[in-house]
C-alpha positions in Angstrom: -0.3 16.7 -80.9 -0.9 14.0 -78.2 0.4 10.5 -78.6 0.1 7.5 -76.4 2.1 4.6 -75.1 1.2 1.2 -73.7 3.2 -0.6 -71.0 2.9 -3.2 -68.3 4.0 -2.7 -64.7 4.7 -5.6 -62.5 3.5 -5.3 -58.9 7.1 -4.5 -57.7 7.6 -1.8 -60.5 4.3 -0.3 -59.3 5.6 -0.1 -55.8 8.6 1.8 -56.8 6.5 4.1 -59.1 4.3 5.0 -56.1 7.3 5.5 -53.8 9.0 7.8 -56.3 5.9 9.9 -56.7 5.4 10.3 -53.0 9.0 11.4 -52.6 8.3 14.3 -55.0 5.2 15.5 -53.2 5.4 19.1 -51.8 4.1 18.0 -48.4 7.0 15.5 -48.1 9.6 18.0 -49.2 8.2 20.5 -46.7 8.1 17.9 -43.9 11.8 17.1 -44.5 12.7 20.7 -44.1 10.5 21.8 -41.2 8.3 18.9 -40.1 8.3 15.2 -39.3 7.8 12.1 -41.4 6.7 8.7 -40.2 7.0 5.7 -42.5 5.0 2.5 -41.6 6.9 -0.6 -42.6 5.8 -2.3 -45.9 7.4 -3.0 -49.2 6.1 0.1 -51.0 6.9 2.4 -48.0 10.3 0.7 -47.7 11.0 1.7 -51.3 10.1 5.3 -50.3 12.5 5.0 -47.3 15.3 3.9 -49.6 14.6 6.9 -51.9 14.5 9.4 -49.0 17.2 7.9 -46.7 19.0 5.1 -48.5 17.7 2.7 -45.8 15.1 0.0 -46.3 12.6 -0.8 -43.6 12.1 -4.1 -41.7 9.1 -5.9 -43.0 6.6 -7.8 -40.9 3.3 -9.2 -42.3 2.9 -10.3 -45.9 0.8 -12.5 -48.1 2.4 -15.5 -49.7 1.1 -18.8 -51.1 0.9 -20.0 -47.5 -1.5 -17.2 -46.7 -1.1 -14.2 -44.3 2.2 -14.8 -42.6 5.0 -12.8 -41.0 8.8 -12.3 -41.2 11.4 -15.0 -40.5 12.7 -13.1 -37.6 12.7 -9.7 -35.9 16.3 -9.5 -34.5 17.8 -7.0 -36.9 18.3 -3.3 -36.3 16.4 -1.8 -39.2 13.4 0.1 -38.1 9.9 -1.2 -38.9 8.4 2.2 -38.3 10.8 5.0 -39.2 10.6 8.5 -37.8 12.5 11.2 -39.7 13.1 14.6 -38.0 15.7 17.3 -38.8 17.8 14.9 -40.9 17.9 12.2 -38.2 16.4 8.7 -38.4 14.7 7.2 -35.4 13.2 3.8 -34.8 9.7 4.7 -33.5 9.3 1.4 -31.7 12.6 1.5 -29.9 14.0 5.1 -29.6 12.6 7.1 -26.6 13.2 10.5 -28.4 10.9 9.4 -31.2 8.2 8.6 -28.7 8.5 12.1 -27.3 8.5 13.7 -30.7 5.4 11.7 -31.6 3.5 13.6 -28.9 4.3 16.8 -30.9 3.1 15.9 -34.4 0.8 18.4 -36.1 -0.5 19.8 -39.3 2.9 20.1 -41.0 3.8 16.4 -40.4 3.2 13.5 -42.8 2.6 9.8 -42.2 2.9 7.3 -45.0 1.5 3.8 -44.8 0.7 1.0 -47.2 -2.6 -0.8 -47.3 -3.8 -4.4 -47.9 -7.0 -3.3 -49.7 -8.9 -0.4 -51.0 -12.1 0.1 -52.9 -13.7 2.4 -55.6 -15.2 4.5 -52.8 -11.9 5.7 -51.5 -11.8 3.4 -48.4 -8.6 1.5 -47.5 -7.6 -0.8 -44.7 -4.6 -2.6 -43.1 -4.6 -6.3 -42.0 -3.9 -6.7 -38.3 -2.3 -10.0 -37.2 -1.6 -8.7 -33.7 -4.0 -7.3 -31.1 -5.0 -3.8 -31.9 -2.5 -3.5 -34.8 0.4 -3.7 -32.4 2.6 -0.6 -32.1 0.7 1.2 -34.9 -2.4 1.3 -32.7 -0.8 4.2 -30.8 -0.1 6.1 -34.0 -3.4 6.2 -35.8 -5.3 8.3 -33.3 -2.7 11.1 -33.0 -2.4 11.3 -36.8 -6.0 12.2 -37.1 -6.5 14.1 -33.8 -3.6 16.4 -34.5 -4.4 17.0 -38.2 -1.3 15.3 -39.7 -1.5 14.2 -43.3 -1.9 10.5 -43.9 -0.8 9.2 -47.3 -1.8 5.7 -48.3 0.6 4.1 -50.8 -1.3 1.2 -52.4 -0.9 -0.6 -55.7 -3.8 -1.2 -58.1 -3.5 -4.9 -57.5 -5.1 -4.3 -54.1 -8.3 -2.9 -55.4 -11.0 -5.2 -54.1 -14.5 -5.9 -55.4 -17.2 -4.5 -53.2 -16.7 -2.4 -50.1 -13.8 -2.2 -47.6 -16.4 -1.3 -44.9 -18.2 -4.6 -45.6 -14.9 -6.5 -45.6 -14.1 -5.1 -42.2 -17.3 -6.5 -40.8 -16.4 -10.0 -42.1 -12.8 -10.1 -40.9 -11.5 -10.6 -37.4 -8.5 -12.1 -35.7 -10.6 -14.6 -33.8 -13.5 -14.8 -36.2 -12.3 -17.7 -38.4 -12.1 -21.3 -37.2 -9.3 -22.1 -39.7 -6.9 -20.0 -41.6 -3.9 -20.1 -43.9 -1.3 -18.4 -41.8 -2.4 -15.9 -39.2 -6.1 -15.1 -39.0 -6.3 -11.3 -39.4 -8.6 -8.4 -38.8 -8.9 -5.2 -40.8 -8.2 -1.7 -39.5 -9.7 1.2 -41.6 -7.4 4.0 -42.9 -8.4 7.5 -43.7 -6.1 9.4 -45.9 -5.0 10.2 -49.5 -4.7 7.1 -51.6 -1.9 7.1 -54.2 -1.8 4.3 -56.8 0.2 3.9 -59.9 -2.3 6.1 -61.8 -1.9 9.1 -59.4 1.8 8.5 -59.4 2.1 8.9 -63.1 0.1 12.2 -62.8 2.4 13.4 -60.1 5.7 12.5 -61.8 4.9 13.2 -65.5 1.8 15.3 -65.4 -0.2 13.2 -67.9 -3.3 11.0 -67.7 -3.2 7.2 -67.7 -5.8 4.5 -67.6 -5.6 0.8 -66.8 -6.7 -1.4 -69.8 -5.8 -4.9 -68.3 -4.9 -6.7 -65.1 -2.9 -9.8 -64.3 -0.4 -12.0 -66.2 1.8 -15.0 -65.9 5.5 -15.9 -65.6 6.2 -13.1 -63.0 3.6 -10.7 -64.2 0.9 -12.0 -61.9 -1.0 -9.0 -60.4 0.5 -6.7 -63.0 -1.3 -3.7 -64.6 -1.3 -2.9 -68.3 -1.7 0.8 -68.8 -2.1 3.3 -71.6 -0.8 6.9 -71.0 -1.5 9.8 -73.3 0.5 13.0 -73.6 3.0 15.1 -75.5 6.2 13.5 -76.9 8.4 15.0 -74.2 6.2 13.7 -71.4 6.0 10.3 -72.9 9.8 10.1 -73.3 10.1 11.0 -69.6 7.7 8.3 -68.7 9.5 5.7 -70.8 12.8 6.5 -69.0 11.0 6.2 -65.7 9.5 2.8 -66.6 13.0 1.5 -67.6 14.3 2.5 -64.2 11.3 0.9 -62.4 11.9 -2.4 -64.2 15.4 -2.6 -62.7 14.3 -2.3 -59.1 14.2 -5.2 -56.7 11.8 -5.8 -53.8 12.5 -3.3 -51.0 12.9 -4.4 -47.4 15.8 -5.3 -45.1 17.2 -8.7 -46.2 16.3 -10.8 -43.2 12.8 -9.5 -43.0 12.1 -10.4 -46.6 12.4 -14.0 -45.6 9.1 -15.7 -44.7 8.6 -17.2 -41.2 9.5 -20.8 -40.9 6.3 -22.5 -39.8 6.5 -24.2 -36.4 10.0 -23.1 -35.4 11.4 -20.4 -33.1 12.6 -18.5 -36.1 9.0 -17.5 -36.7 8.6 -14.0 -35.4 5.2 -14.7 -33.9 6.1 -18.2 -32.7 2.7 -19.0 -31.2 0.6 -16.6 -33.3 0.9 -17.5 -36.9 2.1 -21.1 -36.9 0.4 -23.1 -34.1 -3.0 -24.4 -33.3 -4.5 -22.1 -30.8 -7.7 -23.3 -29.0 -10.2 -24.1 -31.7 -8.4 -22.0 -34.3 -6.1 -23.5 -36.8 -3.4 -21.2 -38.2 -1.3 -22.5 -41.0 -1.5 -25.5 -43.3 
């Protein structure tokens, strides 16, 4: 006989749920043994990095009450884009061997990225606060041209009304005459989207459905979910939820700090905090 449970996942708990599920995918396990894995820095992917390697990633862009801003500084050694190959960890932006390995990625290799938005049609996108998405610009084309698998780790809170394709038309780094934080553009992502709902299916093998969104007192952006299954599966899910609720935000400590507007401690000193021509960035 099937039973059901109801629970609420905060945004951070959802990130760890998604990360845990991705770590259990067969394509990830195979890539660890005989392929390559690339992890694009973000809080959800950083949680995955902690699970796989014990090391969080350096964070860059984020959305806070001030708008779309970046990290406090970029002086630490933690990689923002991690390359895992044969048990070794490389910083894809700094280590020359990683750049050489990138030229050899193929069908057995996996790339994991977060997203800033997705829609009901299966489209997703990343915000770009730097020209051409910065260093990631050199990665997206090889991922697709060489047949590597792209996994998009994105929480339910990032489901937008309407179409991502329409949103891309509206956005643009130089399109707005005023912005809170850095004015951003949107870059489309083509890959397999994994949210909390897919994560529950992967980890426990049961169906789940969202019955409510949002909350207060720390539950802003949360998802209230009902899952239905046999008693053993539900007990496994409850244990998993208890673990998720104990996890803190993933990311290297310095990079979790938000940029300090108008100072040299801001990672993009002249990009996200200063007036630039007719564009106003920051409040």
